[in-house]
Each structure stands twice: as C-alpha cells, then as structure tokens.
N, C-alpha and C positions, 0 to 999 in steps of 0.2 A: 422432498420439497414440492409443494403444489404452487402452480402459477409461474409465469415467466417474469424475469426481471424487466421492469419498465412497462408492464401492462398498465400501470397507473402512475402518472407523474404529476406531482404538485410543484408548480413553478412560481417563485417569488422574484420580484425585482430586487428586493433587499431583505435580508434576514440576519439576525445576530449570528446564528450557527445552525446549519442543517441538522447536525447531530443533536444539538440541544433542543431544537424544535420537535424532533421525534420523541425525545425523552420526556418532553413536557406534554405531549399528546399521545399518551400510551395506547389509545384506541387504534391509532395508525399502525402500531407494532404488530397487530394481529394479522396483517396482510403481507405475506411473503412477496418480495419483488417490488414493493412500493418504493418509489423514488421521490425524494424531496430535493429540489434544485433551486439555487438562487444565483442571480447575476452578480450579487455583491454581498459578502459576509462582513458584518461590522465587528464581530467578536469571534472569529474563527479560532478553533482549538486544535492543537496538535497533541502528540504523545507527551506524557510526563508534564502536563500543565503548560506546555509551550503554546505560544500564539501562532496562528497561521494568518499572515498578512494577505488580505485580499484587495485587489485593485479593480476599480470599476471597469467591466468589460474586458479585462485582461487575464482573468482566471476562470477556470471551470471548476465549480464547487457543487458537490451534491452528496447525498447519503442514500444508501440502499438498505432496506429491511430484508434480512435473511432469516429463514427458519431452517437451519441445517439439521435439526434433530440429533444433535450431538451433545454429550456431557461437557461440562466446563473444561475438563482435562484435555479435550480435543479441539478447543476453540483457536488456539494459537496458530494452527496451520492456515487459518483463513487470512491472517495477515500476510503470509507468504503468497497465498493465492492472489490476493488483491494486487500485490506488487508485480506478479507475473502477468496479470491482466493488463496493467498499465504498460509494462515493458513491451508486450506483444503489439500493442497498438502504436506506441511511440516509435518502434523500430521501423515502421513504414515511413517515418518522417525524419528521424534523428539518428545519428551515429553515436557510437561509444556509450551506450546505455549500460549502467551497472546498478545492481540492487544492493542495498545495505540493510542488514538485519535491524529491526524486524520487517520494516515495510517502506523504507525510503527508496526513491528512484533518483539515481545520480547520473549526471552527464558531465564528463570532464571534472569530476570531483565537486561538482556543484549540484545543489538540490533543485530538481525540476518538478517534483511531485511529493506530497506528503499524504499519508493514509492514517486515519484514526479508526481503530476497531474497538467498539464497546459492546459488552454483553449485558443484557437486561433480563431479569427474571420477572415473569408476570404469572398470576395464579392460573390463568387459562392454559398455560403451556407447561409441559413436563420438562422441557429442555430450555436452556437459555436462548433468547432471541438476539441476533446480532444487528448492530448498526454499523455499516461500513461507510465511513466518510472518506471522500477523495477530493483533494485540492491540487489542481494541476495548473502550472504557470504556462499559459498558452501564448498570449500576445505581449508585445513590447520587448524590453530587455532589462538587464539587471539595474540599469541606471534609474529605472522607474521606482525602485524599492528604497526603503529607508537606508540610511548610511550603514547601519549595523548589519544589513543583509546583502549589500551590493557585492561583497566578495564571495558569498556562499550560495547565491541563487542564480538560476538561469531560466530561460523561457524557450518554448518550442520555436517561436518565430525567430529569436536570435540565433539559435543553434542551426536552424534550417538555412539561414542566409549568410552565416559566417563562413560557410564552406561551400564552394560552388559544386563540389562533388555530390553533395546531398540535395542540391537544388533540382536538377533534372527538369528544368523548365517550369517548376511549380511557382505560380504567382502567389504572393503573400495574401492576396485578397481571397484566395481559395482556402486559406487556413481559417476555418469557421468553427467556433465553439460548438455549434449545433452538430456539425459533422463528427467531431471528435467525441462528443457526448454519446451520440448514437453508436459509434464504433466501440466505445468502452462498454456500453450496456450489452451489446451483442457478444463481445469477447468474454464478459463476466458470465453470461449464460452458458457460453461454450465451455468455459473452464469449470464451472460447477458440474456440468454434465460429464466432462472428461475426467476430472479428478475426484469428484465426490459422489456423484449419482450413478456410478457404474452398476449395472445389474446383469445377472445371468438370465438365461431363458426361463427360469422358474420364478424370476422376480426377486430373488434374495440378493442382499447387498454383497458385492465383492470389491468394495472400494479400496481394499488394501493395496491393490496394484496401482490404482489411480493415485493414491496418496504417495506411494514410493516414486512415481513418475513426477509428481509435483515437487517433492523434495529434491530430486535430481535436477529438474529444470531450474529451480531456484538457485541451487549451488552453482550450476554452470553460468547462469546469468549474473550471479553475484561476483564471480571470479574471486571468491573469498577463501577457498580451500588453500591452506598453506600460508595465508596472510598473517603477519604478525599484528596482534591487537592487544589492547588493554581493556579488560573487563571490569567495569565498576560494579556491576551486578547488585545494584541497590545499596552498596556499602561504600563509604568514602575511603577507598584504599589509596595509599600512596602510589603514584604511577610508576615508581621504580621497584615496586614489590614483585618478587618472583612468583608470588602466589596468585597474581591476577594478570600477569603478562604471559602470553604464549601464542601458539599458532592454531588457527582454526582447522579442525580435522573433519568437520562435517556437521550434520544435524541429527538431533534425536528424532525418534518416530513422532514426537509431539510437535516438532518444528523449532526446538531450542538449539542454540549453538553448542557444539562440543569443542572445547579448547584444551589443547595440551599445554600445560603451564611450564614455565622454566624449571619448576621443581619435579616435573615428570608426571604430575597428577592430571586427571581429566576433570576439567571444570565445566559444569553445565550452566550456561548463561541463560537465565530465565527472564530477567528484567534488568533495567538500568541501561546505561550508555555503553556503547562499544566505540573505542577510539582506534582508528587505523594508524599503526605506527610505521607502515611501509610507504605511505603516501608522502 
C-alpha cells in the first residue's frame, strides 16, 4: 500500500454518508489513505442496511480509502483490524471494552462504535478497494439518542465520567473529536504496518505472522472464545435450533467465526447476526 493514512483529508460540515460520498466519487477511490470526514451524517449507514444515527457535534464519523492489494477472499480480516484499531485508542479513555463480530465495539454491552467495511472494484485496480467507515459516539450520553437506541448505545464522554476510576483528572473539555480522530488515523496506520505490511529484508511479504497476531488480538479483546451464541448466518433459523446454537471456538484464517454447535458440528459464520446467549 502506497501513501499514508490521512495524507489527504476532505472535511464536510454535513454529509449524507461518508461511505456513500466515496462510492459516488470513484475518482477518489484511486488514492490510498484518503479520508472523508463529516461533522454530521444525515443518512449514515451501518452493516446489513442498518442506520447509523449521527448527532451534531457528538459523533466522530469518517471513511478511509484502503488499497490492501488482497483478493476478495481476504477482505473480511480488515473488519477485525478496524475494530482492534478503535479498541486500542478507546482503552486510553474507557474501561471494559469488548469487540463483537464482525466489527462492533461494545462497552458494558452497549454499542459505542460501529464500522462499515465496503469493497469496490474499479477497472484501474486488479484487487478490490476498501472503504472503511467508522462512526464513534464521543460526546453526550445515551439520553441524547432516539428512544429505540437509548438502551443499546453509550458514548465516550458518558463512560469516562460515570466512573471516577477512569477519570484520573481528565477534564471533559479535553475530550475533543479532533484529538480522537488523529489518534485513530495514527493507530490505523500502525495496525496496517503491524498486521498487513510486514516484509522481510528482501522485501517479500511475510504477513502470515501479522495476520495470526491480528486474529489472536481480536479474540482476546472480544472475550468471545467459549461464549454461547446463536448464529443466524443469513438464514432465518429458529433460535432454539441445535444447528445454529453453540460456542465460539475461534476464527478461521479469513476472519470468520468458528462455532461448535450443540449437534457437535463446526459452523463457519460468514455473515448475518450473532446473538450472545450468555449476556
């Protein structure tokens, strides 16, 4: 990958969706590391056609163009990478962070950040181009959100000041979106180098070790190994079916969940919802 993340940043006061903007302006997709950021998203999108609710000045929303030079079969791992990036930054501010497959960041079983990864093919590139969209709840608290979200979302500001042990003298006026934004871009560049762009002295790729380290870090941060879950896996199973209830055993090399079902089979969860049954 050529160029560094954040070398060029396009900033809007208001935008429908940073991911959608990039998809509508395909000439921008040719620039690895380009970032589109907005202070307010009016039609933010999440995974599986869900909406991301953006509040003026209280969310950090941006999308990054990535040229990983990987085939489509190796793209899923970047969802895990994105959530690790966010977790590494947030752990400097917030306790009890957990990751949920494929790319949600959770605090006390409430969502604090959503990630939308989309791959685009363009004639000029041999491999898919990635758009990595990140929406982080920074300011305010859950009461600022619509009624249907109040019980399932949280914010950095609320989590920092709900527990004096995490305060450590930090004044809330120091919690600035610009600072968090810069820290996320730096950590994304670090993780791309750490997990994806490893090279030996002859310059050939040896990223299999980096990929293994990424999978392991995600598993540790997710605390998901051994957790009982229900896998919908893009099919509307009954939640009491032994074919789709089981315990998480780990990840495949591509970054998909491996679940040991109650029938003893191994289920590879590729897409669809994962319902935690232990929470």
